[in-house]
N, C-alpha and C positions, 0 to 999 in steps of 0.2 A: 624713355628712360636714359639713353646716352646723353641727351641734352641736359637732363636734370643732373646727371653725374658730372658733366663738364661744368655746370654752374656751381655745383658744390665744391669742386676742386678749385675753381677760380675764386670763390668766396674764401676758401681756406687759405689760398695763397695770399690774397689781399689782407686777411686777418693777420697772417704771419708777418707781412711787411709792416703793417701798422704797429704790431707788438714790438717788432725790432726797432722801429723809429722811436717809439715812446721810451723804450729802455735806454737806447743810446742818447736820446735827447735829455733824459733825466740823469745821465752820467752813471747808469747802473750797468754793471758788467753782465754779460749774457752767458757766462761760463761758471756760474756758482754751483757748488755740489748739490746733487739731487739724490738723497738717500730715500730708502723706503720709510724709515723712521730716523730720528736723530741718532739712535744707537745701532741701527741695522742698515748698512748700505746696500746689501744684496742678500739673496738666498740661492744656494746651489741645490737644485733638485734633480732627481733621476727622471728622464723621459725617454722611453723606448730604448733603454739600455745604455744611455749616455748621460753625463752630467750637463745640465743647462743652467746657466746663471740667470736668475730672475732679478732684474734691477729696473729702475726707472730710467727712461731716456735722458741722457745727460745734457742734451741741448735745451737750455732754458727757453728757447724760442720755438720748440717743437709744437706742432698743432695736431689735434686729433684727426684720425683718418676721415676722409669725406663720407665714407659709408655710415659713420656714426655721428655726423654733423647735422643730419636731418632732425628736425624737431617735431614734425607734424605728420607722421605716418597715419594712414587711415585706420580708424577704430570703429567696428572690428575689421581685421583681427588684431591689430597692434594696439591693444588697450593697456592702460596703466594697471599694473598688478598691485594687490594689497601688500602691505608690509609683512603681514602674518598670514600664511596660507591656511594653516589648520592648527588646532591645539596640539602642542608638543613638538611641532616642526620648527626648528630654530632657523631664523634668518640671520645670516652671517655677513661680515664685511671682508675686506681684503686681508687684513692681518690674521683673522681667523682662518681664512682659506690658505694662507701661506703656512700656517701651523699644520694644517692637514697635509699639505704637500711635503712639509718637512718630515712628518711621520711616515708618509709613503716612501720617501727617500731612505729613511732608516729601516726599511723593510717591514713596516707595520702593515700586515696584510688584512687588518681589520677595517681598513679605510679604502675608499675608492672615490675619486673625483671624476664626475661624468659631464662631458660636454654633450648637451642634448640637441644641438642644432643640426639642421640639414647640411649635407656635405658641401653644397655650394658656398655656404657661409665660411666654412673652414678654408676653402680655396681663396676666398677674398681676404680673410682677416687672421688666419692661423688659429692655433689652439693654445691654451694656457699650458705651459710645461708641467708635466706630471699628471695631466688629465688623460682620460681615454675618451674616444669618440664613440658615442652610442646614440644614433639619431632617435629623436623622440618617437618616430613611427614604429621602431622595433619593440616598443613597450605599449603601443596603442592597440587595443583589441579590434579596432576598425581597420587597422593597417597591417597587423601581423596575426598569425594563427596562435591559438592557445599553447600549443606545444613549443613553438619557437620562443614565446614569452617565458614559459616554464623553464626552458633550457638556459635562458639568460639568468633567471632567478637562482637556479642551482649552480651553474658552472661559473658565473661571473660575480653574483652577489652573495653566494655562500649559503643560501636558504636550503632547508631540508624539506623533503616531501614524502609523505606516506599516503599513497592513493590520491584522494582529493584534498587531503589535509596538509597545510603548510606549517613548518616549524621554523621560526626566524630567530631562535635562540643564538645561533652562531652566525647569523647573517651579518654582512659588513655594514658599517656606517657609510652611507652614500651622500656625497656632496654634489648637488646638481647645479648647473648654471646653463644659461643660453645667451641671448643677445642683450639682456638688460631689463629694466623695469617695465618696458613695453612688450616684452616677449612672453608668450604663454606656453612655450614648448616644455621647459623644465617644470613649471607649475602643473601642467597636465600630467606629466609622468609621476610627480610626487603624489598627486591626488589618486591616480590609478593604483599606485603601490599601497597607499593607505587603504583603499577599498579591498585589496587582497589580504590585508592584515599585517602588512609590514609595519613594525613598531615606529611610531612617530619620532621617538627620541633617536632613532637611527637614520633619520632623514634630515639633511641640512640643505639650505637653499642660499646660494650666493645670488641675491636679488640684483645686485649691480651688474653682474654678467660682463660680457665683453664691452658693453658701452662704457661702464665706469672703469674697467681694467685699462682700456685704451685711453680714456681721458686722463688717467694718472701716469701714462707713459710706460706702463709695465710691459715686460717682455712677453712676446708670443713667439711660437715657432711654426713654420709651415707644416701643413697637414702631411703626415706620413714621412717626415724627414727624420732620418736616423743619424 
C-alpha cells in the first residue's frame, strides 16, 4: 500500500509539472480567477461554531489528492453506484449541496448534511465544512444495536417514536455523502432509512462525494478542527 501511495504521488507530481509546462508554453497565465460559479466566488458556512469559507483552490495548476487519483479500486466493494438510488430520493450536485450548507449556516435546523465515511478517511481528506460526521456503521443494524440507531433517529434526525411506531413528520432533511460514485457507505445508509419508513423526499444524496468535491478544488477542513 505505501508503494502504491508513493506511485500515485509521483504520478500526481508529474501531471502537475506537465500541466504547468503546457500552460506556460502556450502563454497562458496560471493565476486566473477560480470561482464556484461566475456569480459566486465563495460561500461562508458555519462549521463547529465558526465560519469557514468554501471556495475553489485558486492555483490553476492544483492537482487532485493522490487518494482520489486512483481509477481502479476493486469491485466489490468499490463498485459504481447508480445515479438514482430509489424512487423519491434526489441525487444532487455541488451547487445544490452548497445551498443546503447555506441553509444550515442560516440556522435552518430542518436540514443536516452527513458525512458517512469511516473515521480514517476524515483524517486523510478532511470533511466538507458544515457537515457532521456520522460513520455509516452507526446506522447499520449489523454494526450497531437497535436502541443506538433509534437514539440517532430521535436526537439527531428529529424523528418521533411511539413504542415501535415511527413518525417522520418533523424529521430533518438529510443530505448524505461519502467518497464518491464508487462508495457504497452513504447509499447503504439511505436504503436502511427508507426501510425504516424515512420519507424519500427528505433524503438527498450527493453522489459525487469527496471524489468530485476534491476534483473541483473545493474547501475541506480537518476532522475535529474548531
